[in-house]
C-alpha positions in Angstrom: 25.3 18.3 33.2 27.2 19.0 29.9 26.1 17.8 26.5 27.4 14.5 25.2 29.9 14.6 22.3 28.0 16.6 19.7 25.9 14.5 17.4 25.3 16.0 14.0 22.9 14.6 11.5 23.7 13.6 8.0 20.9 15.3 6.2 19.4 14.1 3.0 19.7 16.6 0.1 15.9 16.5 -0.5 12.9 15.0 1.2 10.8 17.8 2.6 11.3 20.5 5.2 14.6 20.8 7.0 13.1 19.8 10.4 11.7 16.6 8.9 15.1 15.7 7.4 16.6 16.1 10.8 14.0 13.8 12.3 14.6 11.3 9.5 18.4 11.5 10.2 17.7 10.6 13.9 15.8 7.5 12.8 18.5 6.6 10.3 21.2 6.7 12.9 19.0 4.7 15.3 18.6 2.0 12.6 22.4 2.1 11.9 23.2 1.8 15.6 25.0 5.2 15.7 22.3 6.3 18.2 21.2 3.9 20.9 18.4 4.0 23.5 19.4 6.4 26.3 21.8 8.5 24.2 21.5 12.2 24.9 21.1 14.5 21.9 22.7 17.9 21.8 20.7 20.8 23.2 18.5 22.5 20.6 20.7 25.6 20.6 24.0 23.6 20.3 22.6 21.6 17.3 21.3 24.8 15.7 24.7 26.5 16.1 26.5 23.4 14.7 24.2 23.3 11.6 24.0 27.1 11.2 20.2 27.1 11.3 17.5 28.7 13.4 16.8 27.0 16.7 13.1 26.9 15.9 13.9 24.3 13.2 15.6 22.1 15.7 12.8 22.5 18.2 10.3 21.3 15.5 12.7 18.4 14.6 12.8 17.2 18.2 9.1 17.6 18.5 8.7 15.4 15.4 11.0 12.9 16.9 8.8 12.7 20.0 5.7 12.3 17.8 7.5 9.4 16.0 8.2 7.9 19.5 12.0 7.8 18.9 12.8 10.6 21.3 12.0 11.3 25.0 12.3 14.7 26.6 13.1 15.1 30.2 12.5 18.6 31.7 15.7 20.2 32.7 17.9 17.5 31.2 17.2 17.5 27.4 16.2 15.0 24.7 17.2 11.3 24.7 16.8 8.4 22.3 13.7 6.5 23.5 13.9 3.0 24.9 12.7 0.4 22.5 9.4 -1.4 23.4 9.8 -4.2 25.8 8.6 -7.8 25.4 5.1 -6.8 26.5 4.7 -4.4 23.6 2.4 -5.1 20.7 3.6 -7.7 18.1 5.9 -6.5 15.3 3.3 -6.4 12.5 4.7 -7.9 9.3 1.1 -9.1 8.3 -0.9 -6.0 7.3 0.0 -4.2 4.1 0.1 -0.5 4.8 2.0 2.4 3.2 5.0 3.2 5.4 5.0 6.4 7.3 6.5 9.0 4.9 9.7 10.5 6.3 9.9 13.5 4.1 6.4 14.9 4.8 4.5 15.7 8.0 1.2 13.9 7.3 -0.6 15.8 10.0 0.3 19.1 8.4 -0.8 17.8 5.0 -4.2 16.8 6.4 -4.7 20.1 8.2 -3.8 22.2 5.1 -6.0 20.0 2.9 -9.0 20.2 5.2 -8.6 23.9 5.5 -8.8 24.2 1.7 -11.7 21.9 1.5 -13.7 23.8 4.2 -12.8 27.1 2.5 -14.2 25.9 -0.8 -17.1 23.7 0.3 -20.3 23.9 2.3 -19.6 22.1 5.6 -23.2 20.9 5.9 -22.9 19.3 2.5 -19.7 17.5 3.6 -21.5 16.0 6.5 -24.5 14.8 4.5 -25.2 11.9 2.1 -24.3 12.5 -1.6 -26.2 10.9 -4.4 -24.4 8.6 -6.8 -20.8 7.4 -6.7 -18.8 10.7 -6.3 -19.3 14.3 -7.3 -18.2 15.5 -10.7 -15.1 17.2 -9.3 -14.1 14.0 -7.5 -14.5 11.9 -10.7 -12.4 14.5 -12.5 -9.7 14.2 -9.9 -9.9 10.4 -10.3 -9.3 10.8 -14.0 -6.2 12.8 -13.3 -5.0 10.1 -10.8 -5.5 7.3 -13.3 -3.9 9.1 -16.2 -0.4 7.7 -15.9 -1.6 4.1 -16.2 -4.8 4.5 -18.3 -4.2 7.6 -20.3 -7.2 10.0 -20.8 -10.4 8.8 -19.1 -13.5 10.8 -19.2 -15.0 11.5 -15.8 -18.4 9.9 -16.8 -16.6 6.5 -16.8 -15.5 6.8 -13.2 -17.2 5.8 -10.0 -15.9 6.8 -6.6 -16.1 4.1 -3.9 -15.3 4.0 -0.2 -12.2 1.8 -0.6 -11.1 -0.9 -2.9 -12.9 -3.7 -1.0 -16.2 -2.0 -1.5 -15.3 -1.3 -5.1 -14.3 -4.9 -5.8 -17.3 -6.4 -4.2 -19.7 -4.1 -5.9 -18.0 -4.7 -9.3 -18.3 -8.5 -8.9 -21.9 -8.1 -7.9 -22.6 -6.0 -11.0 -20.9 -8.4 -13.4 -21.6 -11.9 -12.0 -24.5 -13.9 -10.6 -24.4 -16.6 -7.8 -22.8 -19.8 -9.2 -20.7 -18.0 -11.8 -17.0 -18.9 -12.1 -14.4 -16.1 -11.8 -10.8 -16.7 -13.1 -8.0 -15.3 -10.9 -4.5 -15.9 -9.9 -4.0 -19.2 -8.0 -2.6 -17.1 -5.2 -4.7 -14.0 -4.8 -5.9 -11.2 -2.6 -7.9 -12.5 0.4 -10.4 -9.8 -0.1 -11.3 -11.3 -3.4 -11.7 -14.8 -1.9 -14.0 -13.3 0.8 -16.1 -11.3 -1.6 -16.6 -14.3 -3.9 -17.7 -16.4 -1.0 -20.2 -13.8 0.2 -21.6 -13.4 -3.4 -21.8 -17.2 -4.1 -19.2 -17.1 -6.8 -16.7 -19.9 -7.6 -13.1 -18.9 -8.0 -10.8 -20.8 -10.4 -7.1 -20.3 -9.8 -4.7 -19.9 -12.8 -1.2 -21.1 -12.4 1.3 -18.3 -12.1 4.9 -17.6 -13.3 7.4 -15.1 -11.8 5.6 -12.5 -14.1 2.1 -13.3 -12.9 -0.5 -14.9 -15.0 0.7 -15.8 -18.5 -1.6 -15.1 -21.4 -1.7 -18.7 -22.6 -2.6 -19.9 -19.1 -5.5 -17.5 -19.1 -6.6 -18.7 -22.6 -6.5 -22.4 -21.4 -8.5 -21.7 -18.3 -11.2 -19.7 -20.1 -11.5 -22.5 -22.7 -11.7 -25.2 -20.0 -14.1 -23.5 -17.6 -16.3 -21.4 -19.9 -15.8 -18.5 -17.4 -16.5 -15.0 -18.7 -15.1 -13.0 -15.8 -11.5 -12.6 -14.8 -9.9 -10.7 -11.8 -6.2 -10.0 -11.9 -3.6 -7.8 -10.2 -0.9 -7.3 -12.8 1.3 -4.8 -10.8 3.0 -5.9 -7.6 0.6 -8.7 -7.3 -0.6 -9.6 -3.8 0.9 -11.8 -2.4 3.7 -12.7 -4.9 4.8 -9.1 -5.8 4.9 -10.1 -9.5 4.7 -7.4 -12.2 3.3 -8.5 -15.5 5.5 -7.1 -18.3 4.0 -5.1 -21.2 4.3 -7.9 -23.7 2.1 -10.2 -21.5 -0.3 -7.3 -20.9 -0.8 -6.9 -24.6 -1.3 -10.6 -25.0 -3.8 -10.7 -22.2 -5.7 -7.8 -23.7 -5.9 -9.7 -27.0 -7.3 -12.8 -25.3 -9.9 -10.7 -23.6 -11.1 -9.3 -26.9 -10.9 -12.7 -28.8 -12.8 -14.6 -26.2 -15.2 -11.8 -25.1 -13.9 -11.9 -21.5 -14.4 -9.2 -18.9 -11.5 -8.3 -16.6 -11.6 -6.7 -13.2 -8.1 -5.2 -12.9 -7.3 -4.6 -9.3 -4.5 -2.1 -9.3 -3.6 -0.7 -5.9 0.1 -0.4 -6.2 0.7 0.9 -9.7 1.3 4.5 -8.6 4.4 3.3 -6.7 6.2 2.3 -9.9 8.9 4.8 -10.9 8.3 4.0 -14.5 4.5 3.6 -15.1 3.3 0.6 -17.1 0.1 0.7 -19.2 -2.8 -0.8 -17.4 -4.6 -3.6 -19.2 -7.6 -1.2 -19.1 -5.6 1.1 -21.4 -5.0 -1.8 -23.9 -8.5 -3.2 -23.9 -10.8 -0.5 -22.4 -14.0 -2.1 -23.6 -13.2 -5.3 -21.7 -11.8 -4.0 -18.4 -13.1 -2.5 -15.1 -10.1 -0.9 -13.4 -10.0 -0.4 -9.7 -7.4 2.0 -8.1 -7.4 2.7 -4.4 -5.5 5.4 -2.5 -5.1 3.2 0.6 -1.8 1.5 -0.4 0.1 4.4 -2.0 -1.1 7.3 0.2 -3.0 6.3 3.3 -5.9 4.0 4.2 -7.6 6.7 6.2 -8.9 8.3 3.0 -11.1 5.3 2.3 -11.2 6.3 -1.4 -11.0 4.3 -4.6 -11.7 5.0 -8.2 -13.3 2.6 -10.6 -12.8 3.2 -14.4 -15.7 1.4 -16.1 -15.6 0.6 -19.8 -18.1 3.3 -20.6 -20.5 5.8 -19.0 -23.5 3.3 -18.9 -21.3 0.7 -17.2 -20.3 3.3 -14.6 -24.0 4.0 -14.0 -24.7 0.3 -13.4 -21.9 0.1 -10.9 -23.2 3.2 -9.2 -26.5 1.5 -8.5 -24.7 -1.4 -6.9 -22.4 0.7 -4.9 -25.3 2.7 -3.5 -27.0 -0.5 -2.4 -23.8 -1.6 -0.6 -22.4 1.6 0.9 -24.9 4.4 0.2 -22.2 6.8 -0.9 -18.4 7.4 -0.3 -17.6 9.6 2.7 -17.9 13.1 1.4 -15.2 14.7 3.6 -12.6 12.0 2.8 -13.3 12.0 -1.0 -13.2 15.8 -1.0 -9.8 15.7 0.8 -8.6 13.1 -1.7 -9.7 15.2 -4.7 -8.1 18.3 -3.2 -4.8 16.5 -2.7 -4.8 15.3 -6.2 -5.6 18.7 -7.7 -3.0 20.5 -5.5 -0.2 18.0 -6.1 -0.1 17.0 -2.5 -1.1 13.4 -3.4 1.9 13.2 -5.7 4.2 14.5 -3.0 2.8 12.0 -0.5 3.0 9.2 -3.0 6.7 10.0 -3.7 7.5 10.1 0.0 5.8 6.7 0.5 7.7 5.3 -2.4 11.0 6.5 -1.2 10.4 5.0 2.3 9.2 1.7 0.7 12.4 1.5 -1.4 14.5 2.1 1.7 12.7 -0.7 3.5 13.0 -3.1 0.6 16.7 -2.4 0.6 16.9 -3.1 4.3 15.0 -6.4 3.8 17.4 -7.5 1.0 20.4 -7.1 3.3 18.8 -9.2 6.0 16.5 -11.9 4.6 17.7 -15.0 2.8 17.4 -15.0 -1.0 14.5 -16.6 -2.8 11.7 -14.2 -2.0 9.6 -12.3 -4.6 9.6 -8.5 -4.2 9.6 -5.2 -6.1 12.0 -2.4 -5.3 9.1 0.0 -4.7 6.7 -2.5 -3.2 5.1 -2.8 0.2 5.5 -6.5 0.7 7.7 -9.6 0.1 6.7 -13.1 -0.8 9.2 -15.2 1.2 9.6 -18.8 0.1 10.8 -21.2 2.8 13.6 -23.7 2.8 12.5 -27.4 2.3 12.9 -28.2 6.0 10.4 -25.5 7.1 6.7 -26.1 7.5 5.0 -22.7 7.2 2.6 -23.4 10.2 5.6 -24.2 12.4 7.4 -21.0 11.3 4.2 -18.9 11.9 4.0 -20.4 15.5 7.6 -19.7 16.3 7.4 -16.2 14.8 4.3 -15.5 16.9 6.2 -16.6 20.0 8.9 -14.0 19.1 6.3 -11.3 18.8 6.1 -11.3 14.9 2.9 -11.3 12.9 3.1 -13.0 9.5 0.7 -14.0 6.8 0.8 -17.7 5.7 0.3 -18.7 2.1 -2.9 -20.5 2.9 -4.7 -17.2 3.3 -4.0 -16.4 -0.4 -4.6 -19.8 -2.0 -7.7 -20.4 -4.0 -7.1 -24.1 -3.3 -5.6 -24.2 0.2 -4.4 -27.8 -0.5 -2.0 -26.4 -3.1 -0.6 -23.6 -0.9 3.2 -23.5 -1.0 5.5 -23.2 2.0 5.8 -19.4 1.9 4.8 -16.4 3.9 4.0 -12.8 3.0 5.8 -10.1 4.8 4.4 -6.5 4.8 7.1 -3.9 5.4 5.0 -0.7 6.1 3.0 -1.3 9.3 6.0 -1.2 11.7 6.4 2.6 12.2 10.2 2.9 12.2 13.1 1.2 10.4 14.9 0.3 13.7 12.0 -1.9 14.8 11.5 -3.2 11.3 15.2 -4.2 11.2 14.8 -6.0 14.5 11.7 -7.9 13.2 13.5 -8.9 9.9 16.6 -10.0 11.8 14.5 -12.1 14.1 12.7 -13.7 11.2 15.9 -14.3 9.3 17.3 -16.1 12.3 14.2 -18.3 12.5 14.4 -19.2 8.8 18.1 -20.1 9.2 17.4 -22.6 11.9 17.8 -26.2 10.8 15.0 -28.7 11.1 
């Protein structure tokens, strides 16, 4: 059998090794419809000759395509575009916020190189044992480097390392509040905060939001009305609304924190995805703010590593006691790998690749979904408001019947009775853009239906 008409990839000028750019080009052409399930790709030698490259590079590219489940190989016949999953496949997950699979980097290679470096420089027995405290000094120093774009210079003695943002958030709440205390937060907020508050016996008071998040005067009014002393906000790519609080409002919020003697927990998982960093509120009012930054959303959740910048060294020691009671210690192997990636620059490379893929997915969503949603160009999720004729529960049910997983607004509402008709869409969990495109087209068709 002869090859089909020669397909040649349109390669990105940058974005990692050549074989990865070829694999990414295959995915791009599947998304665009230029390659369809069952299409046969050129032989490895034919494509190598057409591109003027070594055949080994094409072999690696096709192997990467098989790993990404977009290519099938048939012995003696060649490589073909894989069939799309059938109706019995797992639902198309638009519910879970995950960083999308980076297309310009081979994550497996990055992990292997990082672990080789860690094992070369560390005692394996120590990596498999408990560590006292909340992170080793080298890990805290790496955390200070990671936080620098948003916080400026932070001394390592102010940093605690936690096994993920949820553990960090719960421990910080437990350190700062007692059962029965009121915590101010966005009226629509991260479900993990709602769950942690319930577990700790805390009362949440939602603050009305604008398109820019919580306004300083709304925070001032809520603090005066409730007498609350503790606040928890996500000022960058807020979950679920994707709002980004501008610098002017951050400065105003910092002033209110100082004037009223409030303490802020600044939950900041998405800030590294910004192309132009904004100052964290912790940089504007460091004595009033506990800043939490996880690697789960901008790198990979598998690291299970978060950094907390406390107001001072004594505050960090207090948090360390609580973290130890909750989680004993962060996983030494994962935190060592995270620190190694930060020091070597691999974390920045991975972050950049995640951001690039997130931006491509946001652009895809803008072309497909109806207007009216809240989103950020580099964000991982969209807050999709619904037309007046749609009840969110009905849409969720119809989407589920179509194999789509969505998150309804009720999950995020401090007061579920005030939840708007809206859903949150996460763009990173579906592995490839072709399936994401299908999911978004299905959802757009549902939203467009009349009552």
